[in-house]
N, C-alpha and C positions, 0 to 999 in steps of 0.2 A: 720751479719758481715757487717762493713762498709768498703768500699773500697773507697780510694780517687781516683777521677778520674783525670788523665792528659791524656786528652782523643782526639777525632777526631775533633780536631781544625781546623779552616779554614788556609789556607795559609798565612793568617794575622801573624800567629805565627811562625816565625823562618824558614818557608818554601819558598824559592825563586824559580821561575820557571828556569829551565836550557834552555839552547838554542834549539830551535825546532829541532827535530830529522828529519833527511834527508829523511827517509823512514817510512812508516806506520808500526804499530806494528805488530810482527809475532804472536800474540796470543791475544784472547779476554777472558773476564771472563765467565766461563760456569756454575759452581756450588760450594757450600760448602756443606760438607757432615757431619751429625752428627751421633754419636752411641747413640741410645735410646732403652729404654726397652718396650715402647709402641709408635710405630710410628703413629698410629691412633690418640692419644692423643697429641703428640707433634705437628701434622699437625692442629689439632683443637686449640690448644694453641696459636699458631704463627697466624694462620689466623684470630682468634677472635681478636688479640690485635694489629697486625700490617698490614701495607698496603702490603698484598701479598694474593694469593688466592690458595685454592686446585686446583690441576691438575694432569693429568697422563704423565708421563715420557714415551716417545715413545708409548702412548696410553695405557699403560699396567701397569705402577708401579705408586702407589699413592706417590704424592710428593708435593712441595710447589713451585709454580711460583711467583717470586719477580721480576715484571717488565720486566726485561731482562735476567733473569738467574734463576737457579733452587736451591732449598733447598732439598738436598736428606737425606735419612735416612737409617741407616743399624740397624736391629734389633738385640739387645744383651740380654743375659739372666739375667746379673746383671749391678748394677750401675757401668759405666766405670769411670776411673780416671777424675777428672775435676780440680784439683788444678793447679795454674798457675806455671807449671814448664816446659812447652813446648813453643815454639815460639809464638803459637796462644793465644792472650789474650782474644779477644772477637769479636763479629759481632755487628753491630749497624745500627739503624733507626734513621731518623732525625724527628724533631717536629717543625713545625712553631710556635706554641704557646706552649712552654714546660711546663708552670704551668698548662694550661687547660688539655694538654695531660696527665700529671702525675696525676691530680685529676680524670680523666676518667678512667686510669688505676686503681687507687685505687678502685674506684666504682665498677669496674669489679672483684676486689678480686685478682688483679696481685701481685704476690710475689716480693718483692724488696730486693736485697742485699745492695743497697745504696740508700737511699731517695735522693729526689731532691736536688741538691747542686749548690750553685752559684760560678762559677769560672770566672767571668766576667773580673777580674785582669788579669789572665792568658791569656785570649782570647783577651784581650787589646780592648774590646768592652763592650757595655752595655747589660744586660739582656741575658747572657750567662749561661745555665744551663745544667746539666745531671743527669741521675739517672741510676742506673743499675738494670735490671730486672733479677730475678733468673728463667731462662729459663727452658726448658726440660732437665730433669737429671742433672740440675745445670749448664747447659751451659749459659755463661754470655752474656747477651744482653744489650746492651747500648741505651738509649734514650738521644738525645741531641738536643740542639737549632740548627736549621738549616733552609734552605731556602725550604725545602721540607719534606715529611713525609714518603719517601720510605726507602727501603734497600740501605743503602748508604756507608757503610765503613766495614773494616776489621782491626783490630788493632793487630799488632805483637810486639815481644820483640826480641831483638838480640844483640850478644856479639859485633856486628859492624855493626851499623844501615846503615852507609854510604856504606859500601862494600856490604851488603845485598840488598840496592837499586840497586846499580851499577850491581849486578848479573842479575837483570831483565832487565836493560837497555842493557847490553851485549847479553844476550841470547835471548831475546824476543822484543828487539826495543822499550822499552816502556821509556816514558820520565819522568825522576825522578826529583823531587823537593828536595832539600837538604838544610840544613843550613850549620853553621860552624862545622868544626870538634871538637871544643872546647866542653867541658863538661858545661851543663847549668843544674841550679836547680830551682825549684820552691817549696817553702816551705819546703825544705829538700828533695824534690823528684828529682832525676835526669831524666831530660826530654830533654837532648842533649847530644851528637849529635843525630839527628834524619834525617829520609827521608821519602819521600811518592811518590806515583804515582797514577794517576787515569787510571783504566782499565775498558773500557766501562763506566758505571756509579757508579762503586764501587771504593772507595778510599782505597788504602792499605797504611797503616801508620805503619811506624817502629820506635820504641822507643828503648833506651838503656837497656840492662839486668840490669844496675844499679839502675833501678827504683825498682827492687825487694828488694834492700837494706832496705829500709824504708817499703815499703808496705807489702811485705811477708818476714820479716827477717829469718823465718824458712826454707823458700825455698832458700833464699841467702845463708844461711850459708852452705848448700849443694851443691849449684851451682858450677859445673865444666864445664858442658856443658848442652844444653837444652835436654829434653827427646824427642824422636821421637813422632810426633803428632798421628801417627797410632794407633788406639785402644782407644785413649782418647774421651772425650765426642765431641769435635770438631776434627774430624778425619782427614780431609785433604781439600784442596782447588781443584777445578777443572778449567783447562784453556783449551780452544779449539783452534785448529789449523787447516788451510786447508786441508793439507797433511801430514798424520802421519809418513809414512815411511821417507819421505824427513827430516822431523823435527827431527826424532831420529837420522838419520844418521849425520845430521848437529850438533846436541847437543853432540853427542859421539866424534865427532872431536873437540869440544870445551871443553871437559872434564866433561860434566856433567854426574852425576851417573844415568843411565837409568836402571830400575828394571825389569827383565823378558822380555817378548816379548808381542807385540800387542795381546788383546784379546776382545772379545765382551763386550761392555760398558752396564753392568746391563741387562736390558730386551729389548734393543734397536737393531736397525741394525747397530748401530755405532761401532767403534773399539776404544780402549783406551790403555794407557800404563801408569804406575807410574814412576816418577823421583824424585830426591831427591833435594829439594830447599835449600836456606840458613837456617842455625840452625835446620836441621833435619826435615824441613817442607815437609810432603807428598804432591806432587803435581801431580794430574792425567790429562794426557793430552788427550783429547777428539777429535776425528776427526769429523769435522762439528760442527757448531755454534750452541748455545742454541736457541731453539724455542719452543713455545707452541703449542701444536697439537689440 
């Protein structure tokens, strides 16, 4: 299956920096969680192919450490749904030399959903390439031309990308880059309006749901609202906060849907709670920031 990538491009494309926020962010990036049938195989797949390493979350749980954050795994008995019908599109790593990186991946036998593709025109630069790796349980993983080779971005779809970006600005004080509210197209694919923001070293990029109209017409025909991310191959994202109780109280007054009560975060001594983000994105808030022990 070939997917045209309108992907994690630099702010050179349509994304202009908004004025500096008056206060530091109220959250940091903590983790992304995948549902997989074989966590051990998933860890081996990722650590063999990308800049990340096997590590123990809380000194007990097998996981992947990617520079400043975690990739966590929930074991499931059967293949989780992976079609692009939720807000989460893919996760991505950079590559300084995309051609060489792509060849190295081929030599390792890495499966691809989309081969290396030149989109320099869209990026408004020279030598800009991307490819989509068919990851564990068909989780979509992008490799794209970048100034680094680390875990660098997550890409989302939204019915209102500008409003989705502003949700993070309002509730977590993140500085959002956004372009115009006008619809923009590249070779028939809707790529605007869009917004993005950097949380630690991970770029969150939000594209319009209209992208599906050409890329996945069968999904677009059924689209009324995005499916919840919980239970899908990429299950949720995790953000960390300094004080969980204070954050919960504040978010409730701001109208955010807080789900349940704080509980133990996996096998650690930390606490966590789930909230609902834009377009039914499951977000786990963790008390205490990500660190490798």
